[in-house]
C-alpha positions as CSV (number, residue, x, y, z in Angstrom):
1,M,-22.9,100.0,75.6
2,T,-20.8,103.0,74.4
3,S,-19.1,102.0,70.7
4,P,-15.8,103.0,69.9
5,V,-15.3,106.3,68.0
6,D,-13.6,106.4,64.6
7,V,-12.2,109.8,64.3
8,G,-10.2,109.0,60.9
9,P,-6.7,110.2,60.1
10,A,-4.6,111.9,62.7
11,V,-0.9,112.8,63.7
12,F,0.9,111.4,66.2
13,A,2.8,115.0,66.9
14,D,-0.9,116.4,67.8
15,H,-1.4,113.5,70.2
16,T,1.8,113.3,72.3
17,T,3.7,115.6,74.8
18,L,6.9,115.2,72.8
19,R,4.6,116.8,69.6
20,V,6.6,114.6,67.2
21,G,5.4,111.4,65.1
22,G,3.9,110.9,61.7
23,P,0.4,110.1,60.4
24,V,-2.1,107.5,61.6
25,S,-4.6,106.6,59.0
26,R,-7.2,105.3,61.9
27,W,-7.4,106.6,64.8
28,I,-10.5,105.4,67.8
29,V,-11.1,106.9,70.7
30,A,-12.7,104.0,73.1
31,R,-14.9,105.7,76.1
32,S,-16.1,102.7,77.6
33,E,-14.2,99.6,79.0
34,D,-16.5,97.7,76.3
35,A,-15.7,100.4,73.4
36,C,-11.8,99.5,74.0
37,I,-12.4,95.7,73.8
38,E,-14.6,95.9,70.8
39,A,-12.0,98.1,68.9
40,I,-9.0,95.8,69.9
41,V,-10.9,92.7,68.9
42,E,-11.7,94.0,65.9
43,C,-8.1,94.6,64.7
44,D,-6.8,91.3,66.1
45,D,-9.4,89.9,64.0
46,I,-8.3,90.9,61.1
47,G,-4.5,90.8,61.5
48,S,-4.4,94.7,61.6
49,P,-1.8,96.2,63.4
50,C,-3.2,98.0,66.9
51,L,-1.0,100.4,68.9
52,I,-2.8,101.3,72.4
53,V,-2.1,104.7,73.7
54,G,-3.5,107.0,76.5
55,G,-2.4,110.3,77.2
56,G,0.7,110.3,74.7
57,S,3.5,111.4,77.6
58,N,5.4,108.4,77.4
59,I,5.8,107.3,74.0
60,V,8.2,108.6,71.0
61,C,6.2,107.5,67.8
62,S,8.2,107.6,64.1
63,D,7.9,110.3,61.7
64,E,6.7,107.4,59.2
65,E,3.1,106.6,58.7
66,F,1.8,104.1,61.3
67,P,0.3,100.8,59.5
68,G,-2.5,100.2,61.3
69,T,-5.2,101.6,63.8
70,V,-4.6,103.3,67.2
71,V,-7.0,102.6,69.9
72,Q,-6.9,105.6,72.3
73,I,-8.1,104.2,76.0
74,A,-10.1,106.9,77.2
75,P,-13.0,105.1,79.9
76,T,-13.4,107.2,83.0
77,G,-15.1,107.0,86.6
78,V,-13.7,106.9,90.1
79,S,-15.2,105.2,93.1
80,F,-13.8,105.4,96.7
81,T,-14.6,103.3,99.5
82,D,-13.5,103.4,102.9
83,R,-12.1,100.0,104.1
84,G,-11.5,100.9,108.0
85,G,-8.6,102.8,108.0
86,H,-7.7,102.4,104.4
87,L,-9.4,103.8,101.3
88,Q,-9.8,101.6,98.3
89,V,-9.7,103.5,95.2
90,I,-11.2,102.0,91.7
91,A,-10.0,104.6,88.9
92,A,-10.7,103.8,85.3
93,A,-7.8,103.9,82.8
94,G,-8.6,107.0,80.9
95,E,-8.5,108.9,84.2
96,A,-6.1,111.8,84.4
97,W,-3.3,110.9,86.6
98,D,-2.8,114.0,88.5
99,Q,-6.7,114.4,88.9
100,L,-6.7,111.3,90.9
101,V,-4.1,112.7,92.9
102,V,-6.0,115.8,93.8
103,R,-9.4,113.4,94.4
104,T,-7.6,111.2,96.7
105,L,-6.0,113.9,98.9
106,E,-9.6,115.6,98.9
107,A,-10.7,112.2,100.4
108,G,-8.2,112.1,103.0
109,S,-5.2,110.5,101.8
110,G,-2.1,111.9,101.1
111,S,0.0,108.9,99.7
112,L,-0.1,109.9,96.1
113,A,1.4,113.2,97.0
114,P,4.7,112.6,95.8
115,L,3.7,111.5,92.4
116,S,1.9,115.1,92.1
117,G,2.2,116.8,88.4
118,I,3.1,113.4,86.6
119,P,1.2,113.5,83.1
120,G,-0.7,110.7,81.6
121,L,-3.7,108.8,82.6
122,V,-4.2,106.1,85.5
123,G,-3.5,103.2,82.7
124,A,-0.1,103.9,82.3
125,T,1.1,104.3,86.1
126,P,1.1,100.4,86.4
127,I,2.8,99.7,83.2
128,Q,5.6,102.0,84.1
129,N,5.3,101.5,88.0
130,V,5.4,105.6,87.8
131,G,7.6,106.7,90.5
132,A,9.1,109.9,92.0
133,Y,10.4,111.6,95.1
134,G,10.6,108.1,97.1
135,A,6.9,106.9,96.2
136,E,6.0,104.1,93.3
137,V,2.5,103.3,92.3
138,S,3.3,99.4,92.9
139,Q,3.4,100.7,96.9
140,F,-0.5,100.8,96.3
141,I,-1.8,98.7,93.8
142,T,-3.8,95.7,94.9
143,S,-5.0,94.9,91.1
144,V,-5.5,95.9,87.6
145,R,-8.1,95.0,85.6
146,V,-6.7,94.0,81.6
147,W,-7.7,92.8,78.6
148,D,-5.5,89.8,77.7
149,R,-5.1,90.0,73.9
150,I,-3.6,86.7,74.1
151,E,-6.3,84.8,76.4
152,R,-9.2,87.3,74.7
153,A,-10.4,87.7,78.2
154,V,-10.7,90.3,80.9
155,R,-8.2,89.4,83.7
156,E,-7.6,90.6,87.3
157,L,-3.9,90.8,87.9
158,T,-2.5,90.6,91.4
159,D,0.3,93.0,92.5
160,E,2.3,89.8,92.5
161,E,1.4,89.2,88.8
162,C,2.3,92.7,87.7
163,E,5.6,91.8,88.4
164,F,6.5,95.4,89.4
165,G,10.2,96.7,89.3
166,Y,12.2,99.7,88.9
167,R,10.2,101.6,86.4
168,T,9.0,98.3,84.6
169,S,6.1,95.5,85.2
170,A,5.2,92.3,83.3
171,L,2.7,95.1,81.5
172,K,5.6,97.0,80.1
173,V,7.9,93.6,79.3
174,Q,4.4,92.3,77.1
175,P,3.4,95.8,75.8
176,D,1.1,93.9,72.6
177,R,-0.5,91.5,75.1
178,F,-2.3,93.5,78.2
179,V,-4.4,96.4,77.7
180,V,-4.9,98.2,81.1
181,L,-8.8,99.0,81.8
182,E,-9.1,99.6,85.5
183,V,-6.6,99.9,88.3
184,V,-7.4,99.2,92.3
185,Y,-5.6,101.1,94.9
186,D,-5.2,100.8,98.2
187,L,-4.2,103.9,100.1
188,P,-3.9,104.9,104.1
189,L,-6.4,107.2,105.4
190,D,-3.9,109.5,106.5
191,E,-3.2,112.9,104.9
192,S,0.3,113.0,105.9
193,V,3.0,111.5,104.0
194,V,6.4,110.3,105.4
195,V,9.1,111.9,103.0
196,D,11.6,109.7,102.3
197,Y,13.3,111.6,99.5
198,A,16.3,114.2,100.6
199,Q,15.5,116.4,97.6
200,L,12.1,116.9,98.5
201,A,12.9,117.0,102.3
202,D,15.1,120.0,101.9
203,A,11.9,121.8,99.8
204,L,9.6,121.2,102.8
205,N,12.7,122.3,105.3
206,A,11.9,119.0,106.7
207,R,14.1,115.8,107.4
208,V,14.2,112.4,105.8
209,G,11.7,110.3,107.6
210,D,9.4,113.2,108.9
211,A,5.6,113.0,108.2
212,V,4.1,115.9,106.3
213,G,0.8,117.1,105.3
214,G,0.1,115.8,101.9
215,Q,-1.1,119.2,100.5
216,Q,2.3,120.5,101.5
217,V,4.1,117.5,99.7
218,R,2.1,117.6,96.7
219,D,2.7,122.0,96.6
220,A,6.5,121.2,97.2
221,V,6.8,118.4,94.6
222,L,4.7,120.7,91.9
223,A,7.4,123.5,92.5
224,L,10.2,120.8,92.1
225,R,9.0,119.5,89.0
226,R,8.2,123.0,87.2
227,N,11.7,124.0,88.0
228,K,12.8,121.1,86.0
229,G,10.5,121.7,83.1
230,M,8.4,118.2,84.3
231,V,5.3,119.9,84.3
232,L,3.2,120.8,80.9
233,D,3.2,123.6,80.0
234,D,2.1,125.1,76.1
235,A,4.1,128.3,76.4
236,D,7.1,126.3,77.4
237,P,9.3,124.0,75.0
238,D,11.4,122.5,77.7
239,T,7.7,120.6,78.8
240,W,7.5,119.6,75.5
241,S,8.8,116.3,76.2
242,V,8.5,112.8,77.8
243,G,9.7,113.9,80.8
244,S,12.7,111.5,81.8
245,F,14.1,110.3,78.7
246,F,16.6,107.9,80.2
247,V,15.9,105.7,83.7
248,N,18.7,105.7,86.0
249,P,20.6,102.4,85.6
250,V,21.2,99.9,88.2
251,V,24.7,99.0,88.0
252,E,27.3,96.6,89.9
253,E,28.4,97.6,93.0
254,H,32.1,97.8,91.5
255,V,31.1,100.0,88.7
256,A,29.1,102.5,91.1
257,G,32.0,102.4,93.8
258,A,34.3,103.6,90.7
259,L,32.3,106.6,90.1
260,A,33.2,110.2,91.5
261,E,31.5,110.5,95.4
262,D,29.3,113.4,94.3
263,C,27.6,110.8,91.8
264,P,24.0,110.1,93.4
265,K,23.7,106.4,94.0
266,F,20.6,104.3,96.1
267,P,20.4,100.8,96.9
268,A,18.5,98.6,94.5
269,G,17.6,94.7,94.6
270,N,20.4,93.8,92.2
271,G,23.1,95.9,92.9
272,V,23.2,100.2,92.8
273,K,20.9,102.6,91.2
274,V,22.9,105.8,89.9
275,S,21.9,109.0,88.6
276,A,21.7,108.9,84.9
277,A,21.4,113.1,84.9
278,W,24.9,113.2,86.5
279,L,26.2,110.5,84.3
280,I,25.0,112.9,81.6
281,E,26.2,115.9,83.0
282,N,29.7,114.4,83.9
283,S,30.1,112.9,80.4
284,G,30.4,116.7,79.1
285,I,26.6,117.4,78.1
286,D,25.1,120.5,79.3
287,R,21.6,121.7,79.6
288,G,20.1,122.7,76.5
289,F,22.5,120.7,74.1
290,A,21.7,119.9,70.8
291,L,23.1,118.5,67.4
292,P,23.7,120.8,64.6
293,E,20.6,121.8,62.9
294,S,18.3,120.0,65.1
295,D,15.3,121.2,67.1
296,A,15.3,118.5,69.3
297,R,17.5,119.6,72.6
298,L,18.1,118.8,76.2
299,S,15.9,120.8,78.4
300,T,17.7,124.1,79.7
301,K,16.2,123.1,83.0
302,H,17.2,119.2,83.3
303,T,19.5,116.9,81.5
304,L,17.5,113.9,81.6
305,A,14.6,115.6,79.3
306,I,14.9,115.5,75.6
307,C,12.5,118.5,74.0
308,N,11.1,119.7,71.2
309,A,12.3,122.9,70.8
310,G,9.8,123.9,68.1
311,N,9.7,121.8,64.8
312,A,11.8,118.8,65.8
313,T,11.0,115.4,64.5
314,S,11.1,111.9,65.6
315,E,14.4,111.3,63.7
316,D,16.0,114.5,65.7
317,V,15.2,113.3,68.9
318,V,16.4,109.6,68.4
319,Q,19.7,110.8,67.0
320,L,20.2,113.1,70.0
321,A,19.4,110.3,72.4
322,R,22.1,108.0,70.4
323,A,24.4,110.5,70.7
324,I,23.7,111.2,74.6
325,R,23.9,107.5,75.1
326,S,27.2,107.1,73.2
327,R,28.9,110.0,75.0
328,V,28.0,108.4,78.6
329,F,29.0,104.6,77.2
330,D,32.3,106.0,76.1
331,R,33.0,107.8,79.2
332,F,31.6,105.5,81.9
333,G,31.0,102.3,80.0
334,I,27.2,102.2,81.4
335,E,24.4,102.3,78.7
336,L,21.5,104.2,79.5
337,A,18.0,102.7,78.8
338,P,15.4,104.6,77.0
339,E,12.2,105.3,79.6
340,P,9.4,106.0,77.4
341,R,8.3,103.1,74.5
342,L,9.9,103.6,71.1
343,I,7.0,103.2,68.1
344,G,8.7,102.6,64.9
345,C,12.0,103.6,65.9
346,S,14.8,102.6,68.1
347,L,18.3,103.8,69.7
């Protein structure tokens, strides 16, 4: 059994891709499933606030000191099993997501290639139902192993119990209940990918519906993401972000119909999904937009990413997000919702 490692005081800004956030008096790194549970139970037993983090790529943390313990989920380990035309992949929550994509490609499945280049860890993928370029992890997840902080037990949640939706799940709806320990994926043993996203098809000189080799898809996705500043790069402040700050809103058909024809629109189960980037740009906000005397700004490459241009604070980020959301609402009557989890702050 690996015990949790208490590394003492820390600062959120040093552990998040947005590079903002205040001090933490106690930061614990848990490198095994048992260590994760031990650290969390210790906090819950004494009633101390306990925040669970992974790679820090999808959280915005307050500048104020966090009044409790942060537990970093860091167990690793991956297994592959050939199930006769399908590849069962069992991955620990602390595995780097993009490295798992590479390993599944090497193992003969191209299914996860459209999800290449997404920062963060495996454990975050079912919480957010991570998706990009026509694919979502919920298409491939069969179960998620979690620690249930209410029942105080390890549970295996089926894909149905996860209640996946567009950028959401039961795990996200109850963020202080379930702690992801391990994820099980079922992937077709097929190196090719059916391209379902027009922008990706164009980048591949293919048509929507064509089957393309997984490595080709990965290379094209990484190029698209780099052009948008969506691949982490220490030398590029445009990538010091949480990726897309706002989710594409799902609106009623008459609301979508009132938008200009050039607004990207996609069928959704309960309405029409419209492009948040288009709404931002057409409300008069350009790439690189910033409020006066603030180091938080929109990326110069993509209007969906709020980035840290150097010395931004969490408050700088929140104020900019509020300004963008207000401008879009005033122009279109549509309220944008944040994609990252907000810790100690709100819009």
